[in-house]
Residue frames relative to the residue before (quaternion, step in Angstrom):
aa qw qx qy qz dx dy dz
M 1.0000 0.0000 0.0000 0.0000 0.00 0.00 0.00
R 0.6671 0.5113 -0.3227 0.4352 3.57 0.93 -0.77
R 0.5774 0.5788 -0.3246 0.4757 3.47 1.29 -0.67
Y 0.6758 0.5288 -0.2792 0.4309 3.49 0.99 -0.99
L 0.6830 0.4780 -0.2745 0.4792 3.43 0.97 -1.01
S 0.6203 0.5143 -0.3679 0.4641 3.67 0.93 -0.55
A 0.6903 0.4889 -0.2971 0.4430 3.51 1.01 -0.77
V 0.6026 0.5439 -0.3265 0.4842 3.51 1.28 -0.60
T 0.5956 0.5566 -0.3214 0.4818 3.60 1.06 -0.82
L 0.7049 0.4431 -0.3058 0.4618 3.58 0.66 -0.96
V 0.6320 0.5359 -0.3348 0.4486 3.58 1.01 -0.62
L 0.6507 0.5216 -0.2837 0.4734 3.48 1.11 -0.83
C 0.6220 0.5290 -0.3270 0.4758 3.56 0.96 -0.74
S 0.6743 0.4473 -0.3254 0.4891 3.58 0.97 -0.61
L 0.6585 0.5317 -0.3332 0.4155 3.54 0.99 -0.57
F 0.7522 0.3723 -0.1839 0.5116 3.60 0.92 -0.87
I 0.4305 -0.5849 0.5942 0.3456 3.49 -1.35 0.29
I 0.3466 -0.7661 0.5039 0.1977 3.57 -0.25 1.20
A 0.2666 -0.7933 0.5252 0.1538 3.64 -0.50 1.10
P 0.4284 -0.6768 0.5388 0.2611 3.57 -0.96 0.84
T 0.5173 -0.5761 0.4693 0.4246 3.56 -1.18 0.07
F 0.2663 -0.7376 0.6101 0.1131 3.54 -0.99 1.02
A 0.1804 0.7634 -0.6062 0.1310 3.53 -1.00 0.89
Q 0.4974 -0.6321 0.5134 0.2990 3.48 -1.02 0.79
S 0.5236 -0.6713 0.4368 0.2905 3.59 -1.11 0.63
D 0.5407 0.6102 -0.3666 0.4483 3.46 1.42 -0.24
E 0.1566 -0.8360 0.5218 0.0656 3.57 -0.58 1.15
S 0.3565 0.7124 -0.4820 0.3648 3.49 1.29 0.56
G 0.6962 0.4612 -0.3826 0.3953 3.42 -1.45 0.16
T 0.6149 -0.5686 0.4282 0.3395 3.56 -1.40 -0.18
A 0.3828 -0.7184 0.5374 0.2204 3.56 -0.86 0.98
Y 0.0352 -0.7926 0.6078 0.0337 3.41 -1.12 0.88
R 0.3009 -0.7435 0.5634 0.1983 3.66 -0.98 0.76
V 0.1197 -0.7945 0.5930 0.0529 3.57 -0.64 1.11
T 0.0543 -0.8123 0.5804 0.0197 3.66 -0.55 1.04
I 0.1467 -0.7777 0.6099 0.0405 3.49 -0.90 1.02
T 0.0964 -0.7943 0.5996 0.0200 3.55 -0.77 1.02
N 0.3135 -0.7392 0.5692 0.1768 3.58 -0.74 1.09
I 0.0567 -0.8274 0.5587 -0.0031 3.64 -0.52 1.07
T 0.4256 0.6659 -0.4905 0.3673 3.66 1.16 0.48
K 0.5751 -0.5906 0.4472 0.3471 3.62 -1.26 0.44
G 0.8854 0.0279 -0.0006 0.4640 3.61 0.79 -0.81
Q 0.5239 0.6497 -0.3859 0.3930 3.50 1.46 -0.11
I 0.2419 -0.7259 0.6256 0.1521 3.63 -0.84 0.98
F 0.3131 -0.7100 0.5993 0.1966 3.65 -1.07 0.78
S 0.4836 -0.6087 0.5546 0.2967 3.44 -1.31 0.65
P 0.6591 -0.4855 0.3122 0.4821 3.68 -1.02 0.21
P 0.3214 -0.7927 0.4658 0.2268 3.63 -0.46 1.14
I 0.3536 -0.7011 0.5872 0.1966 3.45 -1.47 0.34
A 0.1002 -0.7679 0.6279 0.0773 3.54 -1.09 0.64
V 0.0797 -0.8126 0.5760 -0.0395 3.63 -0.78 1.05
V 0.2071 -0.7441 0.6270 0.1016 3.56 -1.07 0.98
H 0.1478 0.8360 -0.5062 0.1515 3.60 -0.41 1.07
K 0.5809 -0.5483 0.4654 0.3812 3.59 -1.23 0.07
A 0.6337 -0.5598 0.3825 0.3724 3.55 -1.23 0.51
D 0.5813 0.6325 -0.3715 0.3522 3.62 1.15 -0.46
I 0.7705 0.3008 -0.1774 0.5332 3.64 1.16 -0.24
S 0.0976 -0.7906 0.6014 0.0611 3.51 -1.25 0.38
L 0.6064 -0.5578 0.3954 0.4059 3.63 -1.13 0.41
F 0.7856 -0.0451 0.1189 0.6055 3.64 1.09 -0.82
T 0.2139 -0.7499 0.6003 0.1778 3.41 -1.36 0.18
L 0.4732 -0.6957 0.4492 0.3006 3.58 -0.70 0.91
G 0.7877 0.2929 -0.2375 0.4872 3.55 -0.75 1.04
Q 0.6722 0.4262 -0.2515 0.5507 3.45 1.41 -0.13
P 0.6232 -0.5562 0.3809 0.3965 3.62 -1.21 0.49
A 0.4709 -0.6197 0.5470 0.3081 3.61 -1.15 0.62
S 0.5361 -0.6044 0.4994 0.3128 3.46 -1.36 0.63
T 0.6906 -0.4938 0.3310 0.4119 3.58 -1.25 0.48
N 0.7426 0.4496 -0.2197 0.4450 3.50 0.93 -1.04
L 0.5839 0.5079 -0.3949 0.4951 3.55 1.22 -0.47
A 0.6278 0.5454 -0.3468 0.4338 3.66 0.98 -0.80
I 0.6028 0.5523 -0.3499 0.4574 3.59 1.03 -0.74
M 0.6691 0.4405 -0.2992 0.5185 3.68 0.85 -0.92
A 0.6970 0.4793 -0.3390 0.4117 3.69 0.68 -0.79
E 0.7337 0.4397 -0.2320 0.4631 3.62 1.04 -0.65
D 0.8538 0.1466 -0.0550 0.4966 3.48 1.03 -0.81
G 0.4811 -0.7006 0.3885 0.3561 3.56 1.52 0.28
M 0.4955 0.6337 -0.4575 0.3789 3.69 0.97 0.47
A 0.1285 -0.8483 0.5115 0.0475 3.53 -0.24 1.32
T 0.4402 0.7384 -0.4258 0.2823 3.61 1.42 -0.25
P 0.6778 0.5020 -0.3221 0.4299 3.62 0.68 -0.87
L 0.6639 0.5024 -0.3092 0.4596 3.51 1.00 -0.95
A 0.6672 0.5056 -0.3014 0.4565 3.53 0.98 -0.83
E 0.6339 0.4949 -0.3551 0.4766 3.62 0.93 -0.62
E 0.6165 0.5389 -0.3401 0.4624 3.67 0.95 -0.79
L 0.7023 0.4728 -0.2519 0.4688 3.55 0.85 -1.01
D 0.5902 0.5663 -0.3545 0.4531 3.56 0.94 -0.68
A 0.7410 0.4100 -0.2537 0.4674 3.58 0.90 -0.74
H 0.5384 0.6453 -0.3847 0.3818 3.62 1.23 -0.07
E 0.4820 -0.7023 0.4454 0.2758 3.64 -0.84 0.92
L 0.6416 0.5212 -0.2847 0.4854 3.56 1.36 -0.45
V 0.6521 0.4837 -0.2994 0.5011 3.59 1.21 -0.19
R 0.3008 -0.7693 0.5486 0.1295 3.60 -0.93 1.07
D 0.7996 -0.0929 0.1170 0.5817 3.62 0.91 -0.90
T 0.0974 -0.7381 0.6646 0.0635 3.68 -1.29 0.45
A 0.0098 0.7228 -0.6910 0.0019 3.55 -1.35 0.52
V 0.1295 -0.7591 0.6378 0.0122 3.47 -1.26 0.89
A 0.4562 -0.6741 0.5045 0.2879 3.62 -0.89 1.00
S 0.5207 -0.6549 0.4850 0.2544 3.50 -1.26 0.55
D 0.8026 0.1888 -0.0697 0.5615 3.64 1.12 -0.56
P 0.6438 -0.5066 0.4210 0.3893 3.49 -1.34 0.35
L 0.3801 -0.7251 0.5332 0.2133 3.58 -1.19 0.44
M 0.2556 -0.7990 0.5172 0.1698 3.68 -0.39 1.07
P 0.6141 -0.5485 0.3883 0.4139 3.61 -1.16 0.34
G 0.8077 0.2111 -0.2262 0.5019 3.52 -0.96 1.09
Q 0.6195 0.5113 -0.3559 0.4777 3.59 1.21 0.20
S 0.2564 -0.7725 0.5638 0.1404 3.51 -1.32 0.35
V 0.1015 -0.7895 0.5968 0.1010 3.59 -1.15 0.43
S 0.2150 -0.7954 0.5485 0.1427 3.60 -0.98 0.53
L 0.0919 -0.7683 0.6306 0.0607 3.65 -0.97 0.76
M 0.3378 -0.7195 0.5831 0.1681 3.48 -1.30 0.75
V 0.1015 0.7688 -0.6286 0.0587 3.52 -0.90 0.97
R 0.3182 -0.7540 0.5455 0.1806 3.58 -1.33 0.29
G 0.0703 -0.8015 0.5938 -0.0001 3.53 -1.07 0.81
D 0.0822 0.7842 -0.6145 0.0248 3.49 -1.32 0.27
G 0.8294 0.2339 -0.1395 0.4877 3.60 -1.29 0.22
R 0.8278 -0.1877 0.1725 0.4997 3.58 -0.94 -0.99
F 0.5263 0.5897 -0.4307 0.4356 3.53 1.26 0.16
N 0.1886 0.8631 -0.4223 0.2032 3.46 0.71 1.25
K 0.6261 0.4621 -0.3382 0.5292 3.70 1.18 0.27
I 0.1161 -0.7646 0.6332 0.0317 3.40 -1.24 0.92
S 0.0511 -0.8226 0.5663 0.0034 3.58 -0.46 1.24
V 0.1318 -0.7649 0.6251 0.0821 3.61 -1.16 0.61
A 0.0666 0.8022 -0.5924 0.0342 3.50 -1.30 0.48
G 0.1287 0.7851 -0.6020 0.0682 3.56 -1.21 0.36
M 0.5081 -0.6441 0.4787 0.3127 3.57 -1.19 0.45
L 0.3367 -0.6242 0.6597 0.2487 3.47 -1.40 0.62
V 0.3544 -0.8345 0.3750 0.1934 3.56 -0.03 1.29
T 0.7148 0.3883 -0.2879 0.5054 3.61 1.04 -0.54
T 0.5417 0.4873 -0.4712 0.4971 3.55 0.61 1.30
N 0.6338 -0.5155 0.4281 0.3865 3.52 -1.46 0.15
D 0.8077 -0.1806 0.1600 0.5380 3.56 0.70 -1.08
T 0.3295 0.7474 -0.4924 0.3007 3.50 0.88 1.10
F 0.0651 -0.7930 0.6045 -0.0386 3.66 -0.91 0.92
F 0.3255 -0.6828 0.6118 0.2315 3.50 -1.29 0.43
A 0.0785 0.8050 -0.5874 0.0288 3.60 -1.19 0.48
A 0.0928 0.7716 -0.6292 0.0062 3.49 -1.36 0.42
T 0.1468 -0.7656 0.6177 0.1039 3.50 -1.18 0.47
L 0.1395 -0.7938 0.5918 -0.0144 3.48 -0.92 1.25
D 0.4504 -0.6173 0.5531 0.3320 3.49 -1.30 0.43
R 0.5913 -0.5734 0.4567 0.3361 3.54 -1.16 0.90
P 0.5049 -0.6833 0.4398 0.2912 3.59 -0.77 1.09
P 0.4889 -0.6214 0.4945 0.3610 3.70 -1.14 0.45
S 0.7183 -0.4780 0.3490 0.3657 3.47 -1.45 0.22
Y 0.8043 0.1050 -0.0083 0.5849 3.44 1.22 -0.81
D 0.1493 -0.7747 0.6112 0.0640 3.54 -1.07 0.82
V 0.3615 -0.7565 0.4976 0.2223 3.65 -0.32 1.09
F 0.6729 0.4864 -0.3279 0.4508 3.69 1.03 -0.40
L 0.6827 0.4399 -0.3033 0.4985 3.60 1.15 0.01
K 0.4766 -0.6767 0.4749 0.2991 3.61 -0.80 1.02
N 0.7447 0.4306 -0.3021 0.4108 3.62 0.80 -0.65
G 0.5448 -0.6827 0.3613 0.3263 3.43 1.33 -0.01
R 0.4995 0.6827 -0.3704 0.3838 3.51 1.27 -0.13
G 0.3914 -0.7306 0.5108 0.2283 3.58 -0.78 0.98
M 0.0862 -0.8131 0.5757 -0.0050 3.56 -0.96 0.78
A 0.0427 -0.7542 0.6484 0.0950 3.61 -1.12 0.47
R 0.1354 -0.7898 0.5977 0.0259 3.55 -1.24 0.62
A 0.0613 0.8135 -0.5731 0.0777 3.56 -0.85 0.76
M 0.3288 -0.6886 0.5963 0.2492 3.70 -1.17 0.41
A 0.2630 -0.7584 0.5752 0.1577 3.51 -0.93 0.98
E 0.3283 -0.7322 0.5761 0.1554 3.50 -0.96 0.92
A 0.4447 -0.6582 0.5265 0.3029 3.63 -1.27 0.22
Y 0.0510 -0.7818 0.6210 0.0236 3.69 -0.96 0.83
D 0.3751 -0.6951 0.5752 0.2128 3.40 -1.44 0.50
A 0.4028 -0.7510 0.4589 0.2513 3.52 -0.60 0.98
G 0.3841 -0.7786 0.4331 0.2422 3.61 1.21 -0.16
T 0.5285 0.6512 -0.3611 0.4077 3.56 1.38 0.31
E 0.7803 0.1819 -0.1276 0.5846 3.64 1.23 -0.25
A 0.5521 -0.6076 0.4599 0.3385 3.59 -1.07 0.84
N 0.3575 -0.7126 0.5620 0.2202 3.51 -1.00 0.85
S 0.0297 0.8314 -0.5458 0.0999 3.57 0.43 1.29
E 0.2544 -0.7822 0.5204 0.2293 3.61 1.20 -0.61
D 0.4137 0.7067 -0.4559 0.3488 3.45 1.22 0.60
C 0.4850 -0.7081 0.4353 0.2718 3.58 -0.66 1.10
G 0.5544 0.6236 -0.3757 0.4034 3.58 1.20 -0.19
F 0.7733 0.2797 -0.1396 0.5517 3.47 1.25 -0.39
I 0.6359 0.5522 -0.3123 0.4396 3.62 1.15 0.43
P 0.3757 -0.7931 0.4167 0.2367 3.66 -0.33 1.13
G 0.7452 0.4741 -0.2361 0.4050 3.65 0.89 -0.89
P 0.6809 -0.4690 0.3380 0.4496 3.62 -1.24 0.31
P 0.5797 -0.1485 -0.7987 -0.0631 1.46 -2.14 1.36
C 0.5017 0.7518 -0.3292 0.2733 3.57 1.43 -0.13
G 0.0450 -0.8498 0.5179 0.0871 3.60 0.57 -1.21
S 0.4963 0.6285 -0.4751 0.3646 3.66 0.90 0.82
A 0.0100 0.8006 -0.5984 0.0302 3.60 0.34 1.18
G 0.8294 0.3055 -0.2053 0.4202 3.46 -1.28 0.54
V 0.6564 0.4759 -0.3309 0.4828 3.65 1.24 0.04
H 0.2139 -0.8145 0.5373 0.0461 3.45 -0.64 1.40
D 0.4408 -0.6889 0.5179 0.2508 3.54 -0.98 0.98
P 0.3777 -0.7803 0.4589 0.1945 3.72 -0.48 1.15
S 0.4953 0.6717 -0.4419 0.3290 3.52 1.26 -0.34
A 0.6027 -0.5582 0.4253 0.3798 3.53 -1.27 0.44
A 0.1909 -0.7773 0.5934 0.0850 3.56 -1.08 0.90
E 0.7339 -0.4732 0.2660 0.4083 3.64 -1.23 0.17
G 0.4104 -0.7640 0.4383 0.2360 3.55 1.11 -0.61
Y 0.7895 0.1373 -0.1312 0.5837 3.54 1.33 0.09
V 0.5829 -0.5962 0.4312 0.3448 3.52 -1.23 0.56
Y 0.0719 0.7697 -0.6298 0.0761 3.63 -0.92 0.89
I 0.6191 -0.5215 0.4275 0.4025 3.54 -1.42 0.18
S 0.4764 -0.7085 0.4411 0.2767 3.51 -0.69 1.15
N 0.2226 -0.7570 0.5856 0.1857 3.65 -1.07 0.59
G 0.6562 -0.5972 0.3013 0.3493 3.55 1.12 0.89
I 0.7020 -0.4452 0.3700 0.4149 3.48 -1.49 -0.38
Q 0.2138 -0.8248 0.5075 0.1283 3.65 -0.53 0.91
G 0.4690 -0.7039 0.4466 0.2916 3.69 1.15 0.02
I 0.4690 0.7057 -0.4280 0.3144 3.67 1.16 0.52
G 0.7698 0.2633 -0.1814 0.5524 3.54 1.20 -0.11
D 0.8409 -0.2305 0.1824 0.4543 3.58 -1.00 -0.85
V 0.5957 0.6070 -0.3270 0.4120 3.58 1.32 -0.39
D 0.3234 -0.7679 0.5087 0.2167 3.68 -0.51 0.97
K 0.4309 -0.7519 0.4462 0.2235 3.47 -0.50 1.19
A 0.6583 0.5330 -0.2951 0.4422 3.54 1.04 -0.81
A 0.7044 0.4620 -0.2593 0.4724 3.52 1.18 -0.59
Y 0.8471 0.2503 -0.0640 0.4645 3.51 0.98 -0.95
D 0.4723 0.6504 -0.4532 0.3853 3.59 1.23 0.08
W 0.1359 -0.7741 0.6107 0.0967 3.60 -1.34 0.26
R 0.1911 -0.7452 0.6157 0.1705 3.45 -1.28 0.19
S 0.8332 0.1441 -0.1411 0.5149 3.65 -1.15 0.80
S 0.8351 -0.1671 0.1593 0.4993 3.58 -1.16 -0.78
V 0.2141 -0.7795 0.5712 0.1423 3.61 -1.10 0.52
A 0.8080 0.1209 -0.1190 0.5642 3.69 1.15 -0.02
V 0.3054 -0.6979 0.6167 0.1985 3.42 -1.37 0.55
I 0.1023 -0.7926 0.5976 0.0647 3.61 -0.89 0.97
T 0.0586 -0.7829 0.6194 -0.0048 3.59 -0.89 0.99
V 0.0680 -0.7712 0.6317 0.0399 3.56 -0.87 0.92
E 0.0556 -0.7887 0.6122 -0.0024 3.58 -0.84 1.06
R 0.3930 -0.6919 0.5705 0.2036 3.47 -1.01 1.06
M 0.2906 -0.8112 0.4949 0.1122 3.56 -0.65 1.23
């Protein structure tokens, strides 16, 4: 099994444009450790992104069209364009992107900084054995002190749900899916899609993707933010 997972990781790294960690050069503010845990049975996550921002903006709005760069992440697992767009936004304090895909049952931690009214932390990443499904969650920046923790560090925790970007038809055709067992990164299904972000209804077993292996129920990730 370990040999299989290592091989899958190598294949994924060749499929995706591996995103470097983005961070503003300003080292002021408070550091936060954002940990993402993949709790699905078989879905691999593309390298996740973490963003510190003001409450005035969000990565997406349910029932509304996805942005171009969110669609790129949701369809092909490439968070770099989204990170670059957010880094240039005046309502964003900091961004970070993981360097590798996140396997089922595994965790990855990203370091970001926040202060003042930059009090929201959002995370997102693609479920790679789908056409355009991604997970996401937004948390309040943890307080400076948590009475329930012996070390006094504030923490926040949330469950991340799966969403459909509505930008690509859910054909479940391997010709348009980047993750295992497909490997078709960068190929967009030209069929009509929904046109708005909605709560994903999972794998339906209508195409090449095995529902028993890659479907999920309820939340797909656990997000923990710790004030350092």
